[in-house]
C-alpha positions in Angstrom: 3.6 -18.3 -15.9 5.9 -21.4 -16.5 4.4 -24.7 -17.0 3.9 -26.5 -13.6 5.2 -30.0 -12.8 2.4 -31.5 -10.6 4.4 -34.5 -9.6 7.1 -32.6 -7.6 7.0 -29.6 -5.1 8.5 -26.5 -5.7 10.6 -26.8 -2.5 13.6 -29.0 -2.4 15.0 -31.3 0.3 18.0 -30.7 2.4 20.3 -32.2 0.0 18.8 -30.0 -2.9 16.8 -32.9 -4.4 13.4 -32.5 -5.7 10.5 -33.5 -3.4 7.7 -35.6 -4.9 4.2 -34.3 -4.4 1.0 -36.4 -3.3 0.2 -36.7 -7.1 3.5 -38.1 -8.0 3.1 -40.8 -10.4 -0.6 -40.4 -10.8 -2.3 -38.6 -13.6 -1.1 -36.3 -16.1 2.3 -34.4 -14.9 2.4 -31.1 -16.7 -0.1 -28.2 -16.1 -0.6 -25.0 -18.0 -2.3 -22.0 -16.6 -3.5 -18.9 -18.4 -6.0 -16.0 -18.3 -8.3 -16.0 -21.2 -9.8 -13.1 -23.1 -12.7 -12.7 -20.7 -10.3 -12.4 -17.7 -11.1 -16.0 -16.2 -8.4 -18.3 -15.1 -8.0 -21.5 -17.1 -5.7 -24.6 -16.9 -5.0 -27.7 -19.0 -3.1 -30.9 -18.1 -0.6 -32.6 -20.4 1.4 -35.9 -20.3 4.4 -34.6 -21.9 6.3 -31.4 -21.2 7.0 -30.7 -24.8 3.1 -30.6 -25.5 2.6 -28.3 -22.5 5.3 -25.9 -23.6 3.9 -25.7 -27.1 0.3 -25.1 -25.9 1.4 -22.5 -23.4 3.3 -20.5 -26.1 0.4 -20.9 -28.5 -2.3 -19.8 -26.1 -0.5 -16.7 -24.8 0.2 -15.6 -28.3 -3.4 -16.0 -29.4 -4.6 -14.0 -26.3 -2.1 -11.2 -26.9 -3.1 -11.0 -30.6 -6.9 -11.1 -29.9 -7.1 -14.4 -31.7 -8.0 -16.6 -28.7 -10.7 -19.3 -29.2 -12.3 -20.8 -26.0 -12.5 -24.4 -26.5 -15.6 -24.6 -24.3 -17.5 -22.2 -26.6 -17.5 -24.8 -29.3 -19.4 -27.3 -27.0 -22.6 -25.4 -27.8 -24.8 -27.7 -30.1 -25.6 -26.8 -33.6 -29.4 -26.9 -32.8 -28.8 -24.3 -29.9 -26.6 -22.0 -32.1 -29.3 -22.2 -34.9 -31.7 -20.8 -32.5 -29.4 -18.2 -31.4 -28.7 -17.2 -35.2 -32.4 -17.4 -36.2 -33.4 -15.2 -33.3 -30.9 -12.4 -34.2 -32.0 -12.2 -37.8 -34.1 -9.2 -39.1 -36.2 -11.2 -41.4 -39.6 -10.3 -42.6 -42.4 -12.7 -41.4 -42.5 -14.9 -44.6 -38.7 -15.3 -44.6 -38.6 -16.0 -40.9 -41.3 -18.8 -41.3 -39.2 -20.3 -44.2 -36.1 -20.2 -42.1 -37.9 -21.8 -39.2 -39.0 -24.6 -41.3 -35.7 -25.2 -42.8 -33.9 -25.3 -39.3 -36.5 -27.6 -37.9 -36.9 -30.0 -40.8 -33.6 -30.1 -42.4 -30.8 -28.7 -40.2 -31.5 -29.8 -36.8 -32.3 -33.5 -37.6 -28.9 -34.1 -39.5 -26.6 -31.7 -37.5 -28.4 -30.3 -34.4 -27.1 -32.9 -32.0 -23.4 -32.2 -32.6 -21.2 -29.8 -30.8 -20.1 -26.9 -33.2 -16.6 -27.7 -32.5 -17.1 -31.2 -33.7 -18.4 -30.4 -37.2 -15.9 -30.9 -40.0 -16.1 -30.3 -43.6 -16.8 -33.9 -44.3 -19.8 -33.8 -42.1 -21.3 -30.9 -43.9 -20.7 -32.5 -47.2 -22.3 -35.8 -46.0 -25.3 -33.6 -44.8 -25.5 -32.0 -48.3 -25.6 -35.5 -49.9 -28.3 -36.7 -47.6 -30.5 -33.6 -48.1 -30.1 -33.8 -51.9 -32.2 -36.9 -51.9 -35.1 -35.1 -50.6 -34.7 -31.5 -51.6 -34.7 -29.7 -55.0 -31.2 -28.3 -55.9 -32.3 -24.8 -55.5 -34.1 -25.4 -52.2 -31.0 -27.4 -50.8 -28.8 -24.3 -51.8 -31.1 -22.0 -49.9 -31.1 -24.3 -46.8 -27.3 -24.7 -47.1 -26.9 -20.8 -46.9 -28.5 -21.0 -43.5 -26.0 -23.6 -42.5 -23.3 -21.5 -43.8 -24.6 -18.4 -42.0 -24.8 -20.3 -38.6 -21.1 -21.5 -38.6 -20.1 -18.0 -39.8 -21.7 -16.7 -36.6 -19.6 -19.3 -34.7 -16.4 -18.0 -36.2 -17.3 -14.3 -35.5 -18.0 -15.1 -31.8 -14.9 -17.0 -31.7 -16.5 -20.4 -30.9 -14.5 -22.0 -33.6 -11.3 -21.0 -35.5 -12.7 -21.6 -39.0 -16.0 -22.8 -40.7 -16.5 -26.3 -41.9 -18.5 -24.8 -44.7 -15.5 -24.5 -47.1 -15.3 -26.1 -50.6 -18.7 -27.8 -50.2 -20.0 -29.2 -53.5 -23.6 -28.5 -54.0 -25.9 -29.9 -56.7 -26.3 -27.8 -59.8 -29.5 -26.1 -60.5 -30.9 -27.0 -63.9 -33.2 -24.0 -64.7 -34.2 -25.6 -68.1 -35.7 -23.4 -70.6 -38.2 -20.9 -69.1 -41.7 -21.2 -70.6 -42.9 -17.8 -71.9 -46.6 -17.6 -72.9 -47.7 -16.2 -76.2 -49.8 -13.1 -76.3 -52.7 -15.3 -77.3 -52.2 -17.4 -74.2 -52.1 -14.3 -71.9 -55.4 -13.2 -73.2 -56.8 -16.8 -72.8 -55.6 -16.8 -69.2 -57.5 -13.4 -68.7 -60.7 -15.0 -70.3 -60.7 -18.0 -68.2 -60.1 -16.3 -64.8 -63.1 -15.3 -62.9 -64.3 -11.7 -63.7 -63.1 -10.5 -60.2 -59.5 -11.7 -61.0 -59.2 -11.3 -64.7 -57.5 -8.0 -64.6 -54.7 -9.3 -62.4 -53.4 -11.3 -65.5 -52.9 -8.1 -67.4 -51.4 -6.5 -64.4 -48.7 -9.1 -64.1 -48.0 -9.5 -67.8 -48.1 -5.7 -68.5 -46.5 -4.4 -65.2 -44.5 -7.3 -63.9 -46.3 -7.3 -60.6 -46.0 -10.4 -58.2 -49.1 -12.1 -57.1 -49.0 -10.7 -53.6 -48.3 -7.1 -54.9 -51.3 -7.5 -57.1 -53.6 -8.8 -54.3 -52.4 -6.1 -51.9 -53.0 -3.2 -54.5 -55.4 -0.5 -53.4 -57.4 1.8 -55.7 -55.5 4.9 -54.7 -52.2 3.2 -55.8 -53.4 3.5 -59.5 -52.7 6.8 -61.2 -54.5 6.8 -64.6 -53.6 10.5 -65.4 -49.9 9.8 -65.1 -50.2 6.3 -66.4 -48.5 5.0 -63.3 -48.9 2.2 -60.6 -47.3 2.3 -57.2 -46.3 -0.8 -55.3 -46.3 -0.2 -51.6 -47.4 -3.4 -50.0 -48.4 -7.1 -50.7 -51.0 -9.4 -49.4 -49.7 -12.3 -47.2 -51.0 -15.4 -45.8 -49.5 -17.0 -42.7 -50.8 -20.2 -41.0 -53.2 -19.3 -38.3 -54.0 -15.8 -39.7 -56.3 -14.3 -42.2 -54.8 -12.7 -45.1 -53.2 -9.4 -44.2 -51.2 -6.4 -45.7 -47.4 -6.5 -45.2 -44.2 -5.1 -46.5 -43.1 -6.1 -50.0 -40.6 -8.7 -50.6 -37.5 -6.4 -50.5 -37.0 -2.6 -49.9 -36.5 -2.2 -53.8 -39.8 -3.9 -54.4 -41.4 -0.6 -53.3 -41.5 1.1 -56.8 -43.5 3.0 -59.2 -44.3 1.1 -62.5 -45.4 2.4 -65.8 -49.1 1.7 -66.6 -49.6 0.7 -70.3 -52.9 1.3 -72.0 -53.9 -2.3 -72.1 -53.6 -2.7 -68.5 -55.2 0.6 -67.7 -58.2 -0.2 -69.7 -58.5 -3.7 -68.1 -58.3 -1.9 -64.6 -60.8 0.7 -65.5 -63.5 -1.9 -66.5 -62.6 -4.0 -63.3 -62.9 -1.0 -60.9 -66.5 -0.5 -61.9 -67.3 -3.9 -60.2 -65.3 -3.3 -57.0 -67.3 -3.0 -53.8 -66.9 -0.9 -50.7 -63.4 -0.9 -48.8 -62.9 -4.0 -46.4 -61.5 -4.1 -43.1 -58.0 -5.9 -42.9 -55.0 -6.1 -40.7 -52.1 -3.9 -42.0 -48.6 -4.9 -41.0 -46.8 -2.8 -43.5 -45.2 -0.9 -40.6 -44.2 -3.8 -38.3 -43.8 -1.3 -35.4 -47.3 0.0 -35.7 -49.6 -2.8 -36.9 -53.3 -1.6 -37.4 -56.4 -2.8 -38.7 -58.0 -0.5 -41.3 -60.4 0.0 -44.2 -58.6 -0.8 -47.5 -60.1 -0.4 -51.0 -58.4 -3.5 -52.4 -58.5 -3.8 -56.2 -59.0 -7.4 -56.2 -61.6 -9.3 -53.9 -62.5 -12.9 -52.9 -65.7 -14.6 -53.5 -67.2 -13.0 -50.2 -66.0 -9.5 -51.0 -63.1 -9.5 -48.6 -59.3 -10.0 -49.4 -58.5 -12.8 -51.9 -57.0 -15.9 -50.0 -53.8 -16.6 -51.9 -54.5 -20.4 -51.4 -57.9 -20.2 -53.2 -56.4 -18.2 -55.9 -53.7 -20.9 -56.5 -56.6 -23.6 -56.8 -58.3 -21.4 -59.5 -55.2 -20.9 -61.2 -54.3 -24.6 -61.8 -57.5 -25.2 -63.8 -57.2 -22.0 -65.8 -53.5 -22.6 -66.5 -54.3 -26.1 -67.9 -57.0 -24.8 -70.1 -54.8 -22.1 -71.6 -52.3 -24.9 -72.7 -49.5 -24.1 -70.2 -47.4 -26.8 -68.5 -47.8 -28.1 -65.0 -46.2 -26.0 -62.2 -46.3 -23.0 -64.5 -47.3 -20.4 -61.9 -48.7 -16.8 -61.9 -45.1 -15.8 -61.6 -44.6 -16.8 -65.3 -46.5 -13.7 -66.2 -43.7 -11.7 -64.6 -41.2 -13.5 -66.7 -43.3 -12.6 -69.8 -43.2 -9.0 -68.8 -39.3 -9.1 -68.3 -38.7 -10.7 -71.6 -40.9 -8.1 -73.4 -38.6 -5.4 -71.8 -35.4 -7.1 -72.9 -36.5 -7.9 -76.4 -37.6 -4.3 -76.8 -34.0 -3.2 -76.0 -34.3 -2.3 -72.3 -31.0 -2.2 -70.3 -30.4 -4.4 -67.2 -30.9 -1.4 -64.9 -34.3 -0.7 -66.5 -35.4 -4.2 -66.2 -34.1 -4.3 -62.6 -36.0 -1.3 -61.5 -39.1 -2.3 -63.3 -39.2 -5.7 -61.5 -38.2 -4.4 -58.2 -35.0 -6.6 -57.9 -32.6 -5.8 -55.3 -29.5 -5.5 -57.5 -28.8 -5.7 -61.2 -26.9 -9.0 -60.5 -30.4 -10.6 -59.5 -31.7 -9.5 -62.9 -28.7 -10.8 -64.8 -28.7 -14.0 -63.1 -32.4 -14.5 -63.9 -32.3 -13.2 -67.4 -28.8 -13.2 -68.8 -29.7 -15.7 -71.6 -32.5 -13.3 -72.8 -29.9 -10.8 -74.0 -28.3 -12.8 -77.0 -28.0 -9.6 -79.1 -25.9 -8.1 -76.3 -23.5 -11.1 -76.4 -23.3 -11.0 -80.2 -22.2 -7.3 -79.9 -19.6 -8.1 -77.4 -18.1 -10.6 -79.8 -18.4 -8.3 -82.7 -16.5 -5.6 -80.6 -13.6 -7.9 -79.6 -13.4 -9.4 -83.3 -13.3 -5.7 -84.6 -10.6 -4.6 -82.3 -8.2 -7.6 -82.3 -8.6 -9.1 -85.9 -5.4 -8.6 -87.8 -5.4 -6.8 -91.0 -6.0 -9.0 -94.0 -7.5 -11.7 -92.0 -11.0 -12.9 -92.9 -13.8 -10.5 -91.8 -11.4 -7.6 -91.4 -12.6 -4.3 -92.7 -10.8 -0.8 -92.9 -13.4 0.6 -90.5 -12.7 -1.8 -87.8 -9.1 -0.7 -87.7 -9.9 3.0 -87.6 
């Protein structure tokens, strides 16, 4: 449909001249009408005809190509869109809680009042700068990934043409040098822990088990004859709930781990002291939550499931006495296990499967510097292949 001139009627006078309308000389003169991708009639007014013609051509082309963006859709606030995005995610409980905290505490206060269509790259960069003053670099990168996902949803749903999360500079994560305990420190940790938790140290250091996985371990998960241990669940603690059993961190976290003799011996001695099964909520299958008896390997002071919070308080004093630095957590024993495998010549794939990482990339990102000999072999292979005859270090074998 051609652009409408609102200042004149379509009919002409007896002499052929144009007849002014009631709106003549008042308001914007040119009107563009179109049908959007949802079949609804739309219109927009312009002061200049050249602008109206350009908009008319562009909007019709976008509709025909399936690239039409409804400018009204971008008027939703970031806060409202964040809630839509959060409600659509298939997060496990612990991740859902972490995301809710990030949205409520860091995303909504700085960006939530803005319309999605108003947010520009500069605004996102300013938000990153502001949050970098209160969040550690690794945490900020995680929260930013949620912002990026929220605006990606806006693009997919054609609320905006492009995401403002482009070329955003994020603070670098200084991972520093990972502290790996000595074997003597591992034994010292086991000695210092209460008897009911001592074997958990060897379980983490000798099998790479996460804390939640260790506390959620049941007697039936240990196969001494095959020297294997099955990770099927983890113990979780959420605000307002007693400790309960739930799904492991990721799908690949469900795994079978080799059981070294030193760990098996510690577990055998420990199991002699374990009491009767305890009743606990089991949400391992979210669609069929139940309450059942579980023969948990590790128990709290009252004989029930270990409360992870009380475990952490116990760990702090034990860690200090063992000569390990502040903030060195139980997870450090998992790093100890990983470096043992790497130093023994294990491949990336082997370490990935043992740790239950989702992909080999996760393992490489975490432990790439633990494979120095692999880097050395890579340099040697390149030097051997490309070094010219007669140059220093060249040998007849390297050219054959």
